[in-house]
C-alpha positions in Angstrom: -46.5 18.0 -26.5 -49.9 18.9 -27.9 -51.3 20.2 -24.7 -48.4 22.4 -24.3 -48.6 23.9 -28.0 -52.4 24.8 -27.1 -51.3 26.3 -24.0 -48.6 28.5 -25.7 -51.4 29.9 -28.3 -53.8 30.4 -25.4 -51.1 32.2 -23.6 -50.4 34.4 -26.8 -53.9 35.3 -27.1 -54.4 36.1 -23.3 -51.3 38.3 -23.1 -51.6 39.7 -26.7 -48.1 38.9 -27.6 -48.1 37.5 -31.3 -45.2 36.4 -33.3 -46.1 37.3 -36.6 -47.2 41.0 -37.4 -50.2 39.7 -39.5 -51.6 37.8 -36.1 -51.0 40.9 -34.2 -52.7 43.4 -36.7 -55.8 40.8 -36.7 -55.8 40.9 -32.8 -55.2 44.6 -32.4 -52.4 46.2 -34.0 -48.6 46.1 -34.4 -47.9 47.0 -30.8 -48.7 43.2 -30.0 -45.9 41.9 -32.3 -43.8 41.2 -29.2 -42.4 38.9 -26.9 -43.8 38.2 -23.6 -42.2 36.2 -20.6 -45.0 34.0 -20.1 -45.3 33.0 -23.8 -41.5 32.3 -23.9 -41.7 30.1 -21.1 -44.2 28.1 -22.7 -42.3 27.9 -25.8 -39.4 26.7 -23.7 -41.2 23.9 -22.2 -42.6 22.9 -25.6 -39.2 22.9 -26.9 -37.9 20.8 -24.0 -40.8 18.2 -24.5 -39.6 17.8 -28.1 -36.0 17.5 -27.1 -36.7 14.5 -24.8 -39.9 13.1 -26.3 -38.7 12.3 -30.0 -35.6 10.5 -28.8 -37.6 8.5 -26.3 -40.0 7.5 -29.0 -37.1 6.4 -31.0 -35.6 4.4 -28.4 -38.9 3.0 -27.2 -39.7 1.8 -30.7 -36.4 0.1 -30.9 -36.7 -1.4 -27.4 -40.1 -2.8 -28.5 -38.5 -4.5 -31.2 -36.4 -6.4 -28.8 -39.6 -8.3 -27.5 -39.1 -7.0 -23.8 -41.0 -8.2 -20.9 -44.4 -6.5 -21.5 -44.7 -5.4 -17.6 -41.1 -4.0 -17.6 -41.8 -2.2 -20.7 -44.9 -0.6 -19.3 -43.0 0.5 -16.2 -40.5 2.1 -18.5 -43.0 3.8 -20.4 -45.0 4.8 -17.4 -41.9 6.1 -15.6 -41.3 8.3 -18.5 -44.7 9.4 -19.1 -45.1 10.7 -15.5 -41.7 12.2 -15.2 -42.4 14.3 -18.3 -45.7 15.3 -17.2 -44.3 16.4 -13.7 -41.3 18.1 -15.4 -43.8 20.2 -18.0 -46.0 21.1 -15.4 -43.2 22.4 -13.1 -42.0 24.5 -15.9 -45.3 25.9 -16.8 -46.5 26.7 -13.3 -42.9 27.7 -11.9 -42.5 25.3 -9.4 -39.7 25.4 -6.7 -36.6 24.0 -7.4 -35.6 21.1 -7.7 -39.0 19.8 -8.6 -38.3 20.3 -12.4 -34.8 18.8 -12.3 -35.7 15.6 -10.3 -38.9 15.2 -12.9 -36.4 15.4 -15.7 -33.8 12.8 -14.0 -36.5 10.6 -13.3 -37.8 10.5 -16.7 -34.4 9.9 -18.2 -33.7 6.7 -16.3 -35.9 4.6 -18.5 -34.3 6.4 -21.6 -30.9 5.2 -20.0 -32.0 1.7 -19.4 -33.7 1.1 -22.7 -30.4 2.5 -24.6 -28.5 0.0 -22.4 -30.6 -2.9 -22.9 -30.5 -1.8 -26.9 -26.8 -1.6 -26.9 -26.3 -4.9 -24.9 -28.6 -6.7 -27.3 -26.5 -5.4 -30.4 -23.3 -6.3 -28.6 -24.6 -10.0 -27.7 -25.8 -10.6 -31.4 -22.8 -9.2 -33.2 
């Protein structure tokens, strides 16, 4: 997520498309207070990362408290990491479909698995 935030800022500077008038004035004038399709793509990729990574962190924290097998936990975390990296790269580089949707689906599998294991543990201890 942090890398995508930096990329968004760099694209804004390169394309001279600033979100705030004071930034535009500092970098050339009010004509640069505008939207740009490439900047918006970076912003959508960043928002998508936040919409998926924050829930994963929540699930991962609870899942980790259940004392899972460390190897299985690492596999869950690695699959999510690789899936999200591929998804973000596919989003930013406009890779052909279905690259992004496959990466998204792959990254959701460990989330679904962890959520099921959390629910199963809750039901069994209730």
